[in-house]
MDTraj code that builds the backbone (N, CA, C; nanometers):
import mdtraj as md
import numpy as np

residues = "UNK UNK UNK UNK UNK UNK UNK UNK UNK UNK UNK UNK UNK UNK UNK UNK UNK UNK UNK UNK UNK UNK UNK UNK UNK UNK UNK UNK UNK UNK UNK UNK UNK UNK UNK UNK UNK UNK UNK UNK UNK UNK UNK UNK UNK UNK UNK UNK UNK UNK UNK UNK UNK UNK UNK UNK UNK UNK UNK UNK UNK UNK UNK UNK UNK UNK UNK UNK UNK UNK UNK UNK UNK UNK UNK UNK UNK UNK UNK UNK UNK UNK UNK UNK UNK UNK UNK".split()
xyz = np.array([
    [0.4215, 1.8753, -1.5587],
    [0.3724, 1.7328, -1.5465],
    [0.2865, 1.6585, -1.4054],
    [0.2080, 1.5957, -1.4441],
    [0.1638, 1.5392, -1.3274],
    [0.2159, 1.4592, -1.2417],
    [0.1729, 1.5036, -1.0839],
    [0.2365, 1.4594, -0.9559],
    [0.2249, 1.2920, -0.9755],
    [0.3365, 1.2498, -0.9642],
    [0.3653, 1.0963, -0.8976],
    [0.2338, 1.0920, -0.7706],
    [0.1659, 0.9400, -0.8042],
    [0.0453, 0.8708, -0.7237],
    [0.0576, 0.7765, -0.6586],
    [0.0970, 0.7926, -0.5106],
    [0.1297, 0.6835, -0.4161],
    [-0.0060, 0.6625, -0.3368],
    [-0.0324, 0.5177, -0.3694],
    [-0.1572, 0.4072, -0.2594],
    [-0.0836, 0.4035, -0.1191],
    [-0.1220, 0.4405, -0.0216],
    [-0.0683, 0.3877, 0.0974],
    [-0.1583, 0.2897, 0.1292],
    [-0.1630, 0.1366, 0.1635],
    [-0.2274, 0.0758, 0.2290],
    [-0.2043, 0.0302, 0.3624],
    [-0.3019, 0.0952, 0.4275],
    [-0.3208, 0.0804, 0.5681],
    [-0.2842, 0.2078, 0.6500],
    [-0.3979, 0.2529, 0.7299],
    [-0.4209, 0.3705, 0.7587],
    [-0.4415, 0.3940, 0.8979],
    [-0.2887, 0.3299, 0.9639],
    [-0.2799, 0.3680, 1.1272],
    [-0.1628, 0.4861, 1.1130],
    [-0.0679, 0.4614, 1.2357],
    [0.0238, 0.5776, 1.2349],
    [0.0763, 0.5960, 1.1559],
    [0.1933, 0.5032, 1.0918],
    [0.2565, 0.4798, 0.9792],
    [0.2266, 0.5368, 0.8677],
    [0.1159, 0.4815, 0.8236],
    [0.0180, 0.4837, 0.6913],
    [-0.0057, 0.6728, 0.6734],
    [-0.0704, 0.7066, 0.7844],
    [-0.0938, 0.8453, 0.7992],
    [0.0222, 0.9419, 0.8001],
    [0.1501, 0.9168, 0.8628],
    [0.2251, 0.9749, 0.8897],
    [0.3057, 0.9904, 0.7276],
    [0.3348, 0.8639, 0.6572],
    [0.3705, 0.8719, 0.5271],
    [0.2791, 0.9681, 0.4267],
    [0.1382, 0.9303, 0.4483],
    [0.0297, 1.0352, 0.3852],
    [0.0583, 1.1692, 0.3632],
    [0.0887, 1.2130, 0.4974],
    [0.0892, 1.3483, 0.5484],
    [0.2420, 1.4155, 0.5006],
    [0.3252, 1.3048, 0.5014],
    [0.4831, 1.3763, 0.4230],
    [0.4773, 1.3545, 0.2947],
    [0.4146, 1.2423, 0.2142],
    [0.4164, 1.2852, 0.0693],
    [0.3400, 1.3927, -0.0003],
    [0.2014, 1.4051, 0.1092],
    [0.1420, 1.5365, 0.0500],
    [0.1983, 1.6689, 0.0521],
    [0.2741, 1.6863, 0.1778],
    [0.3578, 1.7940, 0.2028],
    [0.4614, 1.8058, 0.0795],
    [0.5356, 1.7064, 0.0209],
    [0.6167, 1.6650, -0.0911],
    [0.5344, 1.7142, -0.1892],
    [0.4364, 1.6996, -0.2271],
    [0.3863, 1.7330, -0.3506],
    [0.3120, 1.6161, -0.4274],
    [0.3232, 1.4971, -0.3686],
    [0.2640, 1.3667, -0.4226],
    [0.1137, 1.3821, -0.4177],
    [0.0251, 1.3122, -0.4745],
    [-0.0764, 1.2535, -0.4802],
    [-0.0847, 1.1468, -0.3966],
    [-0.1935, 1.1800, -0.3217],
    [-0.1560, 1.0209, -0.2224],
    [-0.3038, 1.0076, -0.1759],
    [-0.3862, 0.8577, -0.2068],
    [-0.4664, 0.7867, -0.1679],
    [-0.4133, 0.7085, -0.0532],
    [-0.4822, 0.6975, 0.0459],
    [-0.4711, 0.6098, 0.2193],
    [-0.6227, 0.5019, 0.2153],
    [-0.5943, 0.3913, 0.2293],
    [-0.7189, 0.3018, 0.2339],
    [-0.6721, 0.1967, 0.3398],
    [-0.7832, 0.1560, 0.3896],
    [-0.7263, 0.0466, 0.4986],
    [-0.7701, -0.0625, 0.4646],
    [-0.8120, -0.1881, 0.4909],
    [-0.7873, -0.3246, 0.4837],
    [-0.9457, -0.3782, 0.3763],
    [-1.0088, -0.3215, 0.3420],
    [-1.1230, -0.3839, 0.2877],
    [-1.0526, -0.3573, 0.1185],
    [-1.0968, -0.4960, 0.0992],
    [-1.0280, -0.5316, -0.0617],
    [-1.0736, -0.4794, -0.1598],
    [-1.1845, -0.4229, -0.1560],
    [-1.2216, -0.3229, -0.2748],
    [-1.1386, -0.2156, -0.2993],
    [-1.1571, -0.1381, -0.1596],
    [-1.0518, 0.0004, -0.1405],
    [-0.9559, -0.0272, -0.2001],
    [-0.8766, -0.1772, -0.1576],
    [-0.7273, -0.1994, -0.1479],
    [-0.6984, -0.1859, -0.3092],
    [-0.8059, -0.2693, -0.4188],
    [-0.7747, -0.2778, -0.5483],
    [-0.8060, -0.1600, -0.6146],
    [-0.8759, -0.0717, -0.5740],
    [-0.9298, 0.0697, -0.6327],
    [-0.7933, 0.1605, -0.6083],
    [-0.7319, 0.1537, -0.4746],
    [-0.6174, 0.2349, -0.4346],
    [-0.4902, 0.2176, -0.5660],
    [-0.5022, 0.0560, -0.5276],
    [-0.3555, 0.0356, -0.5823],
    [-0.3677, 0.0429, -0.7576],
    [-0.4944, 0.0280, -0.7956],
    [-0.5067, 0.0619, -0.9337],
    [-0.4361, 0.1869, -0.9976],
    [-0.4857, 0.2517, -0.8912],
    [-0.4818, 0.4139, -0.8894],
    [-0.3542, 0.4743, -0.8857],
    [-0.2386, 0.3938, -0.8165],
    [-0.1473, 0.4471, -0.7688],
    [-0.0340, 0.4069, -0.8492],
    [0.0802, 0.5144, -0.8971],
    [0.2035, 0.4838, -0.9632],
    [0.3189, 0.3840, -0.8535],
    [0.3089, 0.3854, -0.7279],
    [0.3515, 0.3137, -0.6358],
    [0.2755, 0.2730, -0.4898],
    [0.2671, 0.1403, -0.4540],
    [0.1645, 0.0790, -0.3441],
    [0.2874, 0.0736, -0.2314],
    [0.2485, 0.1412, -0.1043],
    [0.3384, 0.1240, -0.0031],
    [0.2345, 0.0795, 0.0856],
    [0.2911, -0.0504, 0.1292],
    [0.2128, -0.1416, 0.2611],
    [0.2685, -0.0567, 0.3525],
    [0.1636, -0.0407, 0.4586],
    [0.2065, -0.0245, 0.6015],
    [0.0920, -0.0873, 0.7010],
    [0.0982, -0.2275, 0.6803],
    [0.0293, -0.3140, 0.7593],
    [0.1221, -0.4285, 0.8453],
    [0.0538, -0.4628, 0.9323],
    [0.1316, -0.5675, 1.0201],
    [0.1471, -0.7314, 0.9213],
    [0.2706, -0.7749, 0.9730],
    [0.3156, -0.8542, 0.9037],
    [0.2144, -0.9861, 0.8617],
    [0.1224, -1.0155, 0.9718],
    [0.0103, -1.0860, 0.9768],
    [-0.0740, -1.0794, 0.8358],
    [-0.0746, -0.9245, 0.8161],
    [-0.1951, -0.9038, 0.6972],
    [-0.1445, -0.9146, 0.5522],
    [-0.0045, -0.8886, 0.5728],
    [0.0794, -0.8890, 0.4148],
    [0.0184, -0.9668, 0.3191],
    [0.0038, -1.1019, 0.3737],
    [-0.0318, -1.2191, 0.2665],
    [-0.2079, -1.1787, 0.1940],
    [-0.2461, -1.1573, 0.2763],
    [-0.4045, -1.1319, 0.2356],
    [-0.4271, -0.9829, 0.1607],
    [-0.3076, -0.8531, 0.1926],
    [-0.3354, -0.7573, 0.1271],
    [-0.2631, -0.7626, -0.0353],
    [-0.1404, -0.8556, -0.0331],
    [-0.1006, -0.8801, -0.1944],
    [-0.2367, -0.9349, -0.2635],
    [-0.2817, -1.0569, -0.1977],
    [-0.3880, -1.0993, -0.2803],
    [-0.5009, -1.0023, -0.3306],
    [-0.5240, -0.9032, -0.2409],
    [-0.6059, -0.8381, -0.3238],
    [-0.5752, -0.7006, -0.3482],
    [-0.4333, -0.6978, -0.3737],
    [-0.3419, -0.6307, -0.5079],
    [-0.3546, -0.6797, -0.6490],
    [-0.4287, -0.8170, -0.6513],
    [-0.4364, -0.8659, -0.7716],
    [-0.3378, -1.0233, -0.7741],
    [-0.2683, -1.0307, -0.6700],
    [-0.1742, -1.1573, -0.7062],
    [-0.2639, -1.2783, -0.6653],
    [-0.2314, -1.3507, -0.7165],
    [-0.2721, -1.5008, -0.6480],
    [-0.2495, -1.5509, -0.5585],
    [-0.1121, -1.5542, -0.5431],
    [-0.0321, -1.6491, -0.3952],
    [0.0496, -1.5120, -0.3475],
    [0.0908, -1.5238, -0.2218],
    [0.2444, -1.4410, -0.1840],
    [0.3571, -1.4334, -0.2750],
    [0.4002, -1.3162, -0.3279],
    [0.5352, -1.3594, -0.3728],
    [0.4801, -1.3568, -0.5145],
    [0.3953, -1.3513, -0.5642],
    [0.3371, -1.3501, -0.7289],
    [0.3855, -1.2537, -0.8005],
    [0.3990, -1.2422, -0.9240],
    [0.4335, -1.1448, -0.9928],
    [0.3069, -1.0564, -1.0186],
    [0.3024, -0.9555, -0.9782],
    [0.1610, -0.8901, -1.0051],
    [0.1860, -0.7264, -1.0778],
    [0.2997, -0.7465, -1.1520],
    [0.2918, -0.6050, -1.2346],
    [0.3473, -0.4817, -1.2189],
    [0.3819, -0.4724, -1.0797],
    [0.4597, -0.3652, -1.0343],
    [0.5159, -0.3741, -0.9195],
    [0.5599, -0.2721, -0.8280],
    [0.6518, -0.2867, -0.7065],
    [0.5694, -0.2565, -0.6094],
    [0.5716, -0.3497, -0.5026],
    [0.5164, -0.2901, -0.3523],
    [0.6358, -0.2890, -0.2720],
    [0.6092, -0.1672, -0.1950],
    [0.6952, -0.1600, -0.1056],
    [0.5686, -0.1995, 0.0508],
    [0.6549, -0.3064, 0.1399],
    [0.6069, -0.3225, 0.2698],
    [0.6962, -0.2441, 0.3686],
    [0.6418, -0.1356, 0.4570],
    [0.6985, -0.1070, 0.5750],
    [0.6389, -0.1707, 0.6895],
    [0.7104, -0.2604, 0.7389],
    [0.6657, -0.3118, 0.8629],
    [0.7727, -0.4170, 0.9098],
    [0.7318, -0.4124, 1.0386],
    [0.8642, -0.4933, 1.1447],
    [0.8013, -0.6676, 1.1156],
    [0.8871, -0.7530, 1.1203],
    [0.8883, -0.8892, 1.0551],
    [0.8319, -0.9784, 1.1793],
    [0.7563, -1.0169, 1.1564],
    [0.6933, -1.0624, 1.3066],
    [0.7129, -1.2311, 1.3049],
    [0.7979, -1.2851, 1.3837],
    [0.7983, -1.4019, 1.3609],
    [0.7764, -1.4831, 1.4965],
    [0.7308, -1.6090, 1.4828],
    [0.6767, -1.6973, 1.6242],
    [0.7908, -1.7262, 1.7071],
])
top = md.Topology()
chain = top.add_chain()
for i, resn in enumerate(residues, 1):
    res = top.add_residue(resn, chain, resSeq=i)
    for name in ("N", "CA", "C"):
        top.add_atom(name, md.element.get_by_symbol(name[0]), res)
traj = md.Trajectory(xyz[None], top)
């Protein structure tokens, strides 16, 4: 049986820690920064997509996943790990 594939969008402290832990647990993992092409490639590859990016970047990242606007149905579940920032 093939390992579950996890795409992590955000390669900072949280993304890097999740990558290490997931790999140690036997998952296949790809981590990418904010480049739109890399985000689309990683999200097409992964069974799960985890966002580890600042709240201010969330809307653009979701658009790069294939959504036309924040909150659109993009055909898969997205997990966002981050702190909500309010003005």
